[in-house]
TIRO-2110 file (N, C-alpha, C; in Angstrom, 1 decimal):
// TIRO-2110
10.6, -22.7, -19.9, N, 1, A
9.4, -22.8, -19.9, CA, 1, A
8.2, -23.0, -19.2, C, 1, A
7.4, -21.6, -18.9, N, 2, A
6.6, -21.7, -17.8, CA, 2, A
5.2, -22.4, -18.3, C, 2, A
4.5, -22.8, -17.0, N, 3, A
3.3, -23.2, -17.7, CA, 3, A
2.3, -22.3, -17.5, C, 3, A
1.1, -22.2, -18.6, N, 4, A
-0.1, -20.6, -18.1, CA, 4, A
-1.1, -21.7, -17.7, C, 4, A
-1.7, -20.8, -16.8, N, 5, A
-2.7, -21.5, -15.8, CA, 5, A
-4.4, -20.6, -16.4, C, 5, A
-4.8, -21.1, -16.7, N, 6, A
-6.4, -20.6, -16.7, CA, 6, A
-7.1, -20.8, -15.9, C, 6, A
-7.7, -19.4, -15.1, N, 7, A
-9.0, -19.5, -14.1, CA, 7, A
-9.9, -19.6, -15.3, C, 7, A
-10.8, -20.7, -14.3, N, 8, A
-12.4, -20.7, -15.0, CA, 8, A
-12.8, -19.5, -14.9, C, 8, A
-13.4, -19.2, -16.0, N, 9, A
-14.2, -18.0, -16.0, CA, 9, A
-15.8, -18.2, -15.9, C, 9, A
-16.6, -17.3, -15.0, N, 10, A
-17.8, -17.3, -14.7, CA, 10, A
-18.9, -16.6, -15.1, C, 10, A
-19.9, -16.9, -15.7, N, 11, A
-20.7, -16.1, -16.5, CA, 11, A
-21.3, -15.2, -15.8, C, 11, A
-20.9, -13.8, -15.7, N, 12, A
-21.6, -13.1, -14.7, CA, 12, A
-22.4, -12.0, -15.8, C, 12, A
-23.0, -11.4, -15.1, N, 13, A
-24.0, -10.5, -15.9, CA, 13, A
-22.9, -8.7, -15.4, C, 13, A
-22.4, -8.2, -16.3, N, 14, A
-21.8, -7.1, -16.4, CA, 14, A
-22.5, -5.9, -17.2, C, 14, A
-22.5, -4.5, -16.3, N, 15, A
-23.5, -3.5, -17.1, CA, 15, A
-22.2, -2.7, -17.8, C, 15, A
-22.4, -2.3, -18.9, N, 16, A
-21.2, -1.2, -19.4, CA, 16, A
-22.0, 0.5, -18.9, C, 16, A
-22.9, 0.9, -18.1, N, 17, A
-23.6, 1.9, -17.9, CA, 17, A
-24.3, 1.7, -16.9, C, 17, A
-24.6, 0.9, -15.7, N, 18, A
-25.7, 0.6, -14.8, CA, 18, A
-26.9, 1.5, -14.4, C, 18, A
-26.0, 2.4, -14.5, N, 19, A
-27.4, 4.0, -13.5, CA, 19, A
-28.5, 4.0, -15.3, C, 19, A
-28.1, 4.0, -16.3, N, 20, A
-29.0, 4.4, -17.3, CA, 20, A
-30.1, 3.2, -17.2, C, 20, A
-29.7, 1.9, -16.9, N, 21, A
-30.8, 1.0, -17.1, CA, 21, A
-31.6, 0.9, -15.3, C, 21, A
-31.6, 1.7, -14.4, N, 22, A
-32.1, 1.9, -13.3, CA, 22, A
-33.5, 1.9, -13.4, C, 22, A
-34.2, 2.5, -14.4, N, 23, A
-35.9, 2.9, -14.4, CA, 23, A
-36.8, 1.7, -15.5, C, 23, A
-35.3, 1.0, -16.1, N, 24, A
-35.7, 0.0, -17.3, CA, 24, A
-36.4, -1.2, -17.0, C, 24, A
-37.1, -1.0, -16.1, N, 25, A
-37.8, -2.3, -15.5, CA, 25, A
-39.7, -2.3, -15.7, C, 25, A
-40.1, -3.6, -16.0, N, 26, A
-42.0, -3.7, -15.9, CA, 26, A
-42.6, -3.0, -15.5, C, 26, A
-43.7, -1.8, -15.9, N, 27, A
-45.0, -0.8, -14.9, CA, 27, A
-45.4, -1.7, -15.1, C, 27, A
-46.5, -1.8, -14.1, N, 28, A
-47.8, -2.8, -14.4, CA, 28, A
-48.2, -2.4, -12.5, C, 28, A
-49.6, -2.3, -12.3, N, 29, A
-50.1, -2.1, -10.5, CA, 29, A
-49.9, -3.7, -10.1, C, 29, A
-49.8, -3.5, -8.6, N, 30, A
-49.4, -4.8, -8.4, CA, 30, A
-50.9, -5.2, -8.5, C, 30, A
-51.9, -4.6, -8.7, N, 31, A
-53.1, -5.4, -8.6, CA, 31, A
-53.5, -6.0, -9.2, C, 31, A
-53.2, -5.2, -10.2, N, 32, A
-53.3, -5.8, -11.8, CA, 32, A
-52.3, -7.4, -11.9, C, 32, A
-51.1, -7.0, -11.3, N, 33, A
-50.1, -8.1, -11.4, CA, 33, A
-51.0, -9.4, -10.5, C, 33, A
-51.0, -8.8, -9.7, N, 34, A
-51.9, -10.0, -8.7, CA, 34, A
-53.1, -10.6, -9.5, C, 34, A
-54.0, -10.3, -10.1, N, 35, A
-55.0, -10.3, -10.6, CA, 35, A
-54.8, -11.6, -11.9, C, 35, A
-53.6, -11.0, -12.6, N, 36, A
-53.5, -11.5, -13.5, CA, 36, A
-53.1, -12.7, -13.9, C, 36, A
-51.7, -12.7, -12.4, N, 37, A
-51.1, -14.0, -12.4, CA, 37, A
-51.6, -15.3, -11.6, C, 37, A
-52.7, -14.5, -10.8, N, 38, A
-53.5, -15.5, -10.3, CA, 38, A
-54.6, -16.5, -10.9, C, 38, A
-55.3, -15.3, -12.3, N, 39, A
-56.0, -16.2, -12.7, CA, 39, A
-55.6, -17.0, -14.0, C, 39, A
-54.5, -16.7, -14.7, N, 40, A
-53.7, -17.4, -15.5, CA, 40, A
-52.9, -18.9, -15.1, C, 40, A
-53.1, -19.2, -14.0, N, 41, A
-52.3, -20.0, -12.8, CA, 41, A
-51.2, -19.8, -13.5, C, 41, A
-50.0, -18.7, -12.8, N, 42, A
-48.8, -18.0, -13.3, CA, 42, A
-48.4, -17.8, -14.4, C, 42, A
-49.0, -18.0, -15.2, N, 43, A
-48.5, -17.9, -16.9, CA, 43, A
-47.9, -16.7, -17.0, C, 43, A
-49.0, -15.7, -16.2, N, 44, A
-48.6, -14.2, -16.2, CA, 44, A
-47.3, -14.1, -15.3, C, 44, A
-46.6, -14.5, -14.9, N, 45, A
-45.5, -14.5, -14.2, CA, 45, A
-44.5, -15.0, -14.9, C, 45, A
-44.4, -15.8, -16.0, N, 46, A
-43.3, -15.8, -16.9, CA, 46, A
-43.6, -14.7, -18.0, C, 46, A
-44.4, -13.9, -17.8, N, 47, A
-44.4, -12.7, -19.0, CA, 47, A
-44.1, -11.8, -18.3, C, 47, A
-44.5, -11.8, -17.2, N, 48, A
-43.8, -10.4, -16.4, CA, 48, A
-42.1, -10.7, -16.0, C, 48, A
-41.7, -12.2, -15.7, N, 49, A
-40.3, -11.9, -16.0, CA, 49, A
-39.5, -11.5, -17.4, C, 49, A
-40.1, -11.9, -18.2, N, 50, A
-39.5, -12.0, -19.7, CA, 50, A
-39.9, -10.1, -20.4, C, 50, A
-40.6, -9.8, -19.6, N, 51, A
-40.8, -7.8, -19.9, CA, 51, A
-39.6, -7.7, -19.1, C, 51, A
-39.3, -7.7, -17.6, N, 52, A
-38.3, -7.1, -17.1, CA, 52, A
-37.3, -7.4, -17.8, C, 52, A
-37.0, -9.0, -17.9, N, 53, A
-35.2, -9.3, -18.3, CA, 53, A
-35.3, -8.3, -19.9, C, 53, A
-36.1, -8.3, -20.9, N, 54, A
-36.1, -7.9, -22.4, CA, 54, A
-36.0, -6.2, -21.9, C, 54, A
-36.1, -5.4, -20.8, N, 55, A
-36.1, -4.3, -20.8, CA, 55, A
-34.8, -3.9, -20.0, C, 55, A
-34.1, -5.1, -19.9, N, 56, A
-33.2, -4.8, -19.1, CA, 56, A
-32.0, -5.0, -19.9, C, 56, A
-32.5, -6.2, -20.8, N, 57, A
-31.3, -6.8, -21.6, CA, 57, A
-30.4, -5.5, -22.5, C, 57, A
-30.7, -4.5, -22.8, N, 58, A
-29.9, -3.3, -23.3, CA, 58, A
-28.8, -3.0, -22.3, C, 58, A
-29.3, -3.1, -21.3, N, 59, A
-28.1, -2.7, -20.2, CA, 59, A
-27.3, -3.7, -19.7, C, 59, A
-27.1, -4.8, -20.2, N, 60, A
-26.5, -6.0, -19.7, CA, 60, A
-25.2, -6.2, -20.9, C, 60, A
-24.1, -6.2, -21.1, N, 61, A
-23.2, -6.6, -21.7, CA, 61, A
-23.2, -8.0, -22.5, C, 61, A
-23.3, -9.0, -21.2, N, 62, A
-23.5, -10.2, -21.5, CA, 62, A
-24.7, -10.5, -22.7, C, 62, A
-24.6, -11.7, -23.5, N, 63, A
-26.3, -12.0, -24.0, CA, 63, A
-26.7, -12.6, -23.5, C, 63, A
-28.2, -12.5, -23.0, N, 64, A
-29.2, -12.9, -22.5, CA, 64, A
-30.1, -13.3, -23.3, C, 64, A
-31.0, -14.4, -22.9, N, 65, A
-32.1, -14.6, -23.9, CA, 65, A
-33.5, -14.5, -23.0, C, 65, A
-34.1, -12.8, -22.7, N, 66, A
-35.5, -12.8, -22.1, CA, 66, A
-36.5, -13.8, -22.5, C, 66, A
-36.5, -14.4, -23.2, N, 67, A
-37.3, -15.5, -22.9, CA, 67, A
-37.0, -17.1, -22.1, C, 67, A
-36.3, -17.3, -22.5, N, 68, A
-35.7, -18.5, -21.8, CA, 68, A
-35.7, -17.7, -20.3, C, 68, A
-35.5, -17.0, -19.7, N, 69, A
-35.1, -16.2, -18.4, CA, 69, A
-36.6, -16.2, -18.0, C, 69, A
-38.1, -15.7, -18.5, N, 70, A
-39.2, -15.9, -18.3, CA, 70, A
-39.6, -17.4, -17.9, C, 70, A
-39.6, -18.2, -18.9, N, 71, A
-39.6, -19.5, -18.7, CA, 71, A
-39.0, -20.4, -17.6, C, 71, A
-38.1, -20.1, -17.4, N, 72, A
-36.9, -20.5, -16.5, CA, 72, A
-37.1, -19.9, -15.1, C, 72, A
-38.0, -19.1, -14.7, N, 73, A
-37.7, -18.1, -14.4, CA, 73, A
-37.1, -17.8, -12.7, C, 73, A
-37.5, -19.5, -12.1, N, 74, A
-37.1, -20.0, -10.6, CA, 74, A
-35.8, -19.7, -10.8, C, 74, A
-35.1, -19.8, -11.9, N, 75, A
-33.2, -19.6, -11.7, CA, 75, A
-32.6, -18.5, -12.1, C, 75, A
-33.5, -17.4, -12.4, N, 76, A
-33.1, -16.6, -12.6, CA, 76, A
-33.9, -15.4, -11.8, C, 76, A
-34.6, -15.5, -10.9, N, 77, A
-35.4, -14.6, -9.7, CA, 77, A
-34.6, -14.2, -8.9, C, 77, A
-33.0, -14.5, -8.3, N, 78, A
-32.6, -13.9, -7.8, CA, 78, A
-31.3, -13.1, -8.6, C, 78, A
-31.4, -13.2, -10.0, N, 79, A
-30.3, -12.4, -10.8, CA, 79, A
-31.3, -10.8, -10.8, C, 79, A
-32.7, -11.1, -11.2, N, 80, A
-33.4, -9.6, -11.2, CA, 80, A
-33.4, -9.1, -9.8, C, 80, A
-33.5, -9.9, -8.9, N, 81, A
-33.9, -9.1, -7.7, CA, 81, A
-32.7, -8.3, -7.4, C, 81, A
-31.2, -9.2, -7.4, N, 82, A
-30.3, -8.5, -7.3, CA, 82, A
-29.7, -6.9, -8.2, C, 82, A
-30.2, -6.7, -9.5, N, 83, A
-30.7, -6.1, -10.0, CA, 83, A
-31.4, -4.6, -9.4, C, 83, A
-32.7, -5.2, -9.3, N, 84, A
-33.5, -4.1, -8.7, CA, 84, A
-32.8, -3.7, -7.7, C, 84, A
-32.1, -4.6, -6.6, N, 85, A
-32.3, -4.4, -5.6, CA, 85, A
-30.7, -3.0, -5.8, C, 85, A
-29.5, -3.4, -6.6, N, 86, A
-28.7, -2.4, -7.0, CA, 86, A
-29.0, -1.4, -7.8, C, 86, A
-30.5, -1.6, -8.5, N, 87, A
-30.6, -0.2, -8.9, CA, 87, A
-31.3, 1.0, -7.8, C, 87, A
-32.1, 0.4, -6.8, N, 88, A
-32.5, 1.1, -5.7, CA, 88, A
-31.5, 1.5, -5.2, C, 88, A
-30.6, 1.3, -4.7, N, 89, A
-29.3, 1.6, -4.0, CA, 89, A
-28.7, 2.6, -5.0, C, 89, A
-28.5, 2.6, -6.3, N, 90, A
-28.1, 3.9, -7.0, CA, 90, A
-29.0, 5.1, -6.7, C, 90, A
-29.9, 4.9, -6.9, N, 91, A
-31.3, 6.0, -6.4, CA, 91, A
-31.4, 6.3, -5.1, C, 91, A
-31.1, 5.6, -4.4, N, 92, A
-31.1, 6.3, -3.3, CA, 92, A
-32.3, 5.8, -2.6, C, 92, A
-32.9, 5.1, -2.8, N, 93, A
-34.1, 5.1, -2.5, CA, 93, A
-34.2, 3.6, -1.3, C, 93, A
-34.9, 3.6, -0.2, N, 94, A
-34.3, 2.8, 0.9, CA, 94, A
-35.3, 1.3, 0.8, C, 94, A
-34.3, 0.3, 0.4, N, 95, A
-34.8, -1.0, 0.4, CA, 95, A
-35.3, -1.6, 1.4, C, 95, A
-35.7, -2.4, 1.8, N, 96, A
-36.2, -3.7, 3.0, CA, 96, A
-34.9, -4.7, 3.0, C, 96, A
-34.0, -4.8, 2.5, N, 97, A
-32.9, -5.9, 2.6, CA, 97, A
-33.4, -7.1, 2.6, C, 97, A
-34.4, -7.2, 1.9, N, 98, A
-35.5, -8.4, 2.0, CA, 98, A
-35.4, -9.3, 0.3, C, 98, A
-34.9, -8.2, -0.6, N, 99, A
-35.4, -8.9, -1.6, CA, 99, A
-34.9, -10.2, -2.2, C, 99, A
-33.4, -10.7, -1.6, N, 100, A
-32.9, -12.1, -1.6, CA, 100, A
-34.2, -12.9, -1.3, C, 100, A
-34.8, -12.7, 0.2, N, 101, A
-35.3, -13.3, 0.9, CA, 101, A
-37.2, -13.6, 0.0, C, 101, A
-37.5, -12.2, -1.2, N, 102, A
-38.3, -12.5, -1.8, CA, 102, A
-38.3, -13.3, -3.1, C, 102, A
-37.0, -13.1, -3.8, N, 103, A
-36.8, -14.8, -4.7, CA, 103, A
-36.7, -15.8, -4.2, C, 103, A
-36.2, -15.9, -3.0, N, 104, A
-35.9, -17.5, -2.3, CA, 104, A
-37.7, -17.8, -1.9, C, 104, A
-38.4, -16.8, -1.1, N, 105, A
-39.7, -17.5, -1.1, CA, 105, A
-40.6, -17.5, -2.4, C, 105, A
-40.1, -16.7, -3.6, N, 106, A
-41.1, -17.4, -5.0, CA, 106, A
-40.6, -18.5, -5.1, C, 106, A
-39.2, -18.7, -5.3, N, 107, A
-38.7, -20.4, -6.0, CA, 107, A
-39.7, -21.0, -5.3, C, 107, A
-38.9, -21.0, -3.7, N, 108, A
-39.8, -22.3, -2.6, CA, 108, A
-41.1, -22.8, -3.0, C, 108, A
-41.9, -21.6, -3.1, N, 109, A
-43.5, -22.2, -3.0, CA, 109, A
-43.9, -22.5, -4.5, C, 109, A
-42.7, -22.0, -5.5, N, 110, A
-43.4, -22.7, -6.6, CA, 110, A
-42.8, -24.1, -6.9, C, 110, A
-41.7, -24.1, -6.4, N, 111, A
-41.2, -26.0, -6.8, CA, 111, A
-41.9, -26.7, -5.7, C, 111, A
-42.1, -26.0, -4.1, N, 112, A
-42.4, -27.0, -2.8, CA, 112, A
-44.5, -27.3, -3.5, C, 112, A
-45.0, -26.1, -3.9, N, 113, A
-46.2, -26.3, -5.0, CA, 113, A
-46.5, -27.2, -5.6, C, 113, A
-45.8, -26.8, -6.7, N, 114, A
-45.9, -28.2, -8.1, CA, 114, A
-45.1, -29.4, -7.5, C, 114, A
-44.5, -29.7, -6.8, N, 115, A
-44.1, -30.9, -6.1, CA, 115, A
-45.2, -31.9, -5.0, C, 115, A
-46.3, -30.9, -4.3, N, 116, A
-47.3, -31.5, -3.5, CA, 116, A
-48.0, -31.3, -4.9, C, 116, A
-48.5, -30.7, -5.7, N, 117, A
-49.6, -31.3, -6.7, CA, 117, A
-49.3, -32.6, -7.7, C, 117, A
-48.2, -32.7, -8.0, N, 118, A
-47.4, -34.1, -8.6, CA, 118, A
-47.6, -34.9, -7.5, C, 118, A
-47.3, -34.8, -6.4, N, 119, A
-47.6, -35.9, -5.8, CA, 119, A
-48.7, -36.3, -5.5, C, 119, A
-49.6, -35.4, -5.4, N, 120, A
-51.1, -36.0, -5.1, CA, 120, A
-51.7, -36.7, -6.8, C, 120, A
-51.3, -36.1, -7.9, N, 121, A
-52.1, -36.3, -8.9, CA, 121, A
-51.0, -37.7, -9.1, C, 121, A
-50.2, -38.4, -9.0, N, 122, A
-49.3, -39.6, -8.9, CA, 122, A
-50.3, -40.5, -8.3, C, 122, A
-51.0, -39.8, -7.1, N, 123, A
-51.7, -40.7, -5.5, CA, 123, A
-50.4, -41.4, -4.9, C, 123, A
-49.1, -40.3, -5.1, N, 124, A
-48.3, -40.9, -3.8, CA, 124, A
-48.7, -40.1, -2.5, C, 124, A
-49.7, -39.3, -2.5, N, 125, A
-49.9, -38.4, -1.2, CA, 125, A
-51.6, -38.5, -1.0, C, 125, A
-52.3, -38.2, -0.3, N, 126, A
-54.1, -37.6, -0.2, CA, 126, A
-53.6, -36.8, -1.6, C, 126, A
-55.3, -36.9, -2.3, N, 127, A
-55.6, -35.7, -2.9, CA, 127, A
-55.4, -34.6, -2.6, C, 127, A
-56.1, -34.1, -0.7, N, 128, A
-55.9, -33.3, -0.4, CA, 128, A
-54.6, -32.3, -0.4, C, 128, A
-53.8, -32.8, -0.6, N, 129, A
-52.3, -32.1, -1.4, CA, 129, A
-52.5, -31.8, -2.4, C, 129, A
-53.2, -31.2, -3.0, N, 130, A
-53.7, -30.1, -3.9, CA, 130, A
-54.0, -28.8, -3.6, C, 130, A
-54.8, -29.0, -2.6, N, 131, A
-54.8, -27.6, -1.5, CA, 131, A
-53.8, -27.4, -1.2, C, 131, A
-52.6, -28.1, -0.6, N, 132, A
-51.7, -27.4, -0.5, CA, 132, A
-50.5, -26.9, -1.5, C, 132, A
-51.0, -27.1, -2.9, N, 133, A
-50.5, -26.3, -3.7, CA, 133, A
-51.0, -25.4, -3.8, C, 133, A
-52.2, -25.3, -4.1, N, 134, A
-53.2, -24.0, -4.0, CA, 134, A
-52.9, -22.9, -3.4, C, 134, A
-52.4, -23.1, -1.7, N, 135, A
-52.0, -22.4, -0.9, CA, 135, A
-50.7, -21.4, -1.4, C, 135, A
-49.8, -22.6, -1.9, N, 136, A
-48.9, -22.1, -2.0, CA, 136, A
-48.4, -21.3, -3.4, C, 136, A
-49.6, -21.3, -4.4, N, 137, A
-49.8, -21.3, -5.5, CA, 137, A
-50.0, -19.5, -5.5, C, 137, A
-50.8, -19.1, -4.6, N, 138, A
-51.8, -18.2, -4.2, CA, 138, A
-50.7, -17.1, -3.3, C, 138, A
-50.2, -18.0, -2.3, N, 139, A
-48.7, -17.2, -1.7, CA, 139, A
-47.7, -16.6, -2.6, C, 139, A
-47.3, -17.2, -3.6, N, 140, A
-46.2, -17.4, -4.4, CA, 140, A
-46.3, -15.6, -5.7, C, 140, A
-47.6, -15.6, -5.4, N, 141, A
-47.5, -13.6, -6.1, CA, 141, A
-46.9, -12.9, -5.1, C, 141, A
-47.1, -13.0, -3.5, N, 142, A
-46.7, -12.0, -2.8, CA, 142, A
-45.2, -11.8, -3.1, C, 142, A
-44.5, -12.6, -3.3, N, 143, A
-43.3, -12.1, -3.7, CA, 143, A
-43.0, -11.1, -5.2, C, 143, A
-43.7, -11.1, -6.0, N, 144, A
-43.9, -10.6, -7.3, CA, 144, A
-44.3, -9.3, -6.7, C, 144, A
-45.5, -8.9, -6.0, N, 145, A
-46.1, -7.8, -5.9, CA, 145, A
-45.0, -7.2, -5.2, C, 145, A
-44.6, -7.8, -4.4, N, 146, A
-43.4, -6.8, -3.3, CA, 146, A
-42.6, -6.4, -4.3, C, 146, A
-41.8, -7.3, -5.2, N, 147, A
-40.5, -7.0, -6.1, CA, 147, A
-41.3, -6.0, -7.3, C, 147, A
-42.3, -6.1, -7.4, N, 148, A
-43.3, -4.9, -8.6, CA, 148, A
-43.2, -3.8, -7.7, C, 148, A
-43.7, -3.5, -6.4, N, 149, A
-43.5, -2.2, -5.8, CA, 149, A
-42.4, -1.6, -5.6, C, 149, A
-41.6, -2.2, -5.6, N, 150, A
-39.8, -1.6, -5.8, CA, 150, A
-39.8, -1.0, -7.1, C, 150, A
-39.9, -2.1, -8.0, N, 151, A
-39.9, -1.2, -9.7, CA, 151, A
-40.5, 0.1, -9.7, C, 151, A
-42.3, -0.2, -9.2, N, 152, A
-42.8, 1.0, -9.4, CA, 152, A
-41.7, 2.2, -8.4, C, 152, A
-41.6, 2.1, -7.8, N, 153, A
-41.0, 2.9, -6.9, CA, 153, A
-39.6, 3.8, -7.5, C, 153, A
-38.9, 3.1, -8.4, N, 154, A
-37.6, 3.2, -9.2, CA, 154, A
-38.1, 4.1, -10.6, C, 154, A
-39.8, 4.0, -10.4, N, 155, A
-39.9, 4.4, -11.8, CA, 155, A
-41.0, 5.2, -11.2, C, 155, A
-40.9, 5.7, -10.4, N, 156, A
-41.1, 7.2, -9.9, CA, 156, A
-42.9, 7.0, -10.4, C, 156, A
-43.5, 5.9, -10.1, N, 157, A
-45.0, 5.5, -9.9, CA, 157, A
-45.2, 4.7, -9.0, C, 157, A
-45.4, 5.3, -8.0, N, 158, A
-45.8, 4.4, -6.7, CA, 158, A
-46.5, 2.8, -6.5, C, 158, A
-47.9, 3.6, -7.9, N, 159, A
-49.4, 2.7, -7.5, CA, 159, A
-49.3, 2.0, -9.1, C, 159, A
-48.2, 1.9, -9.6, N, 160, A
-48.3, 1.5, -11.0, CA, 160, A
-49.0, 1.6, -12.1, C, 160, A
-49.7, 3.1, -12.3, N, 161, A
-50.7, 3.7, -12.4, CA, 161, A
-50.5, 3.7, -14.3, C, 161, A
-48.9, 3.4, -14.6, N, 162, A
-48.5, 3.9, -16.2, CA, 162, A
-49.4, 2.1, -16.8, C, 162, A
-49.5, 1.1, -16.0, N, 163, A
-50.0, 0.2, -16.7, CA, 163, A
-50.9, -0.7, -15.7, C, 163, A
-52.1, 0.0, -15.4, N, 164, A
-52.9, -0.3, -14.1, CA, 164, A
-54.2, -0.8, -15.4, C, 164, A
-54.5, 0.0, -16.1, N, 165, A
-56.1, -0.6, -16.8, CA, 165, A
-55.9, -1.9, -17.4, C, 165, A
-56.4, -2.5, -17.7, N, 166, A
-56.9, -3.8, -18.8, CA, 166, A
-57.4, -3.5, -19.9, C, 166, A
-56.6, -4.3, -20.6, N, 167, A
-57.1, -3.7, -22.2, CA, 167, A
-57.6, -5.5, -22.8, C, 167, A
-58.1, -6.2, -24.3, N, 168, A
-58.9, -6.8, -24.7, CA, 168, A
-57.9, -8.4, -23.8, C, 168, A
-56.7, -8.0, -24.4, N, 169, A
-56.0, -9.2, -23.6, CA, 169, A
-56.2, -9.4, -22.3, C, 169, A
-56.0, -8.5, -21.3, N, 170, A
-56.1, -8.8, -20.0, CA, 170, A
-57.5, -9.5, -19.4, C, 170, A
-58.6, -8.5, -19.8, N, 171, A
-60.0, -9.2, -19.6, CA, 171, A
-60.1, -10.6, -20.5, C, 171, A
-59.6, -10.9, -21.2, N, 172, A
-60.1, -12.2, -21.9, CA, 172, A
-59.6, -13.2, -21.2, C, 172, A
-57.5, -12.7, -20.5, N, 173, A
-57.5, -13.6, -19.5, CA, 173, A
-58.0, -14.0, -18.2, C, 173, A
-58.3, -12.9, -18.0, N, 174, A
-59.3, -13.1, -16.6, CA, 174, A
-60.8, -14.0, -16.7, C, 174, A
-61.3, -13.7, -18.1, N, 175, A
-62.3, -14.8, -18.1, CA, 175, A
-62.1, -16.0, -18.5, C, 175, A
-61.0, -16.1, -19.1, N, 176, A
-60.6, -17.5, -19.5, CA, 176, A
-60.0, -18.1, -18.1, C, 176, A
-59.6, -17.8, -17.5, N, 177, A
-58.5, -18.1, -16.0, CA, 177, A
-59.8, -18.4, -15.3, C, 177, A
-60.8, -17.1, -15.1, N, 178, A
-62.1, -17.8, -14.5, CA, 178, A
-63.1, -18.9, -14.6, C, 178, A
-62.9, -19.0, -16.2, N, 179, A
-63.7, -20.5, -16.7, CA, 179, A
-63.1, -21.6, -16.1, C, 179, A
-61.2, -21.5, -16.1, N, 180, A
-60.6, -22.8, -16.0, CA, 180, A
-60.8, -22.5, -14.4, C, 180, A
-60.8, -22.0, -13.4, N, 181, A
-60.3, -22.0, -12.2, CA, 181, A
-61.9, -22.4, -11.7, C, 181, A
-62.9, -22.3, -11.9, N, 182, A
-64.5, -22.9, -12.0, CA, 182, A
-64.0, -24.5, -12.0, C, 182, A
-63.6, -24.5, -13.1, N, 183, A
-64.0, -25.9, -14.0, CA, 183, A
-62.7, -27.2, -13.1, C, 183, A
-61.8, -26.3, -12.2, N, 184, A
-60.6, -26.7, -11.3, CA, 184, A
-61.8, -27.0, -9.8, C, 184, A
-61.9, -25.9, -9.4, N, 185, A
-63.1, -26.5, -8.4, CA, 185, A
-64.1, -27.6, -8.2, C, 185, A
-64.6, -27.1, -9.2, N, 186, A
-65.4, -28.4, -9.3, CA, 186, A
-65.0, -29.2, -9.4, C, 186, A
-63.9, -29.8, -10.6, N, 187, A
-62.9, -31.0, -10.3, CA, 187, A
-62.2, -31.7, -9.0, C, 187, A
-62.1, -30.7, -8.1, N, 188, A
-61.2, -30.8, -6.5, CA, 188, A
-62.4, -31.1, -5.8, C, 188, A
-63.8, -30.7, -5.9, N, 189, A
-64.6, -31.3, -5.2, CA, 189, A
-65.4, -32.6, -5.4, C, 189, A
-65.3, -32.5, -6.6, N, 190, A
-65.7, -33.9, -7.0, CA, 190, A
-64.7, -35.3, -6.5, C, 190, A
-63.2, -34.7, -6.7, N, 191, A
-62.7, -35.9, -6.8, CA, 191, A
-62.5, -36.1, -4.8, C, 191, A
-62.8, -34.8, -4.4, N, 192, A
-62.9, -35.0, -2.7, CA, 192, A
-64.1, -35.9, -2.5, C, 192, A
-65.1, -36.1, -3.0, N, 193, A
-66.3, -36.2, -2.5, CA, 193, A
-66.5, -37.3, -3.0, C, 193, A
-65.5, -38.2, -4.0, N, 194, A
-65.5, -39.7, -4.3, CA, 194, A
-64.8, -40.2, -3.6, C, 194, A
-63.9, -39.6, -2.6, N, 195, A
-63.2, -40.5, -1.3, CA, 195, A
-63.6, -40.5, -0.2, C, 195, A
END
């Protein structure tokens, strides 16, 4: 009697025909991405990841949940950058071999920035650590902008003109975000002035 051995299977995304999905990414101009990401305190980043995963979903054999991949983007940033890199290689578009680093940079900036903010809010560290969060949050837009540049090259739209204009939702997000940023800055100044 032979013992059957089962090897654990890892969950991997497999593609039925990968080249078909090489242009199935979210197109947006880098400038619009930057301003909406910053104005919405990073919420547009969740939408950006969601849209990319939603467009890639038909080309992935495994069942994925784009909404969850958007919300938990720090866990799926590397998987998305691997897909972008593979698409670029298949399309003979030169890439700078740093796409994985961009994902790591995004994750580290988001996690460390949130940690600094949480520690400052709980008075574990001085309140000026919120400034560290602000700097890290601002810098966390950079990796997404770089990835968007690569996506726009895949879509033969280097400047993202397909989605460069703001509609009423974009203007609304900028307006609400501007008011929230103003209130946050005034609150930070008031806190610093008290200490």
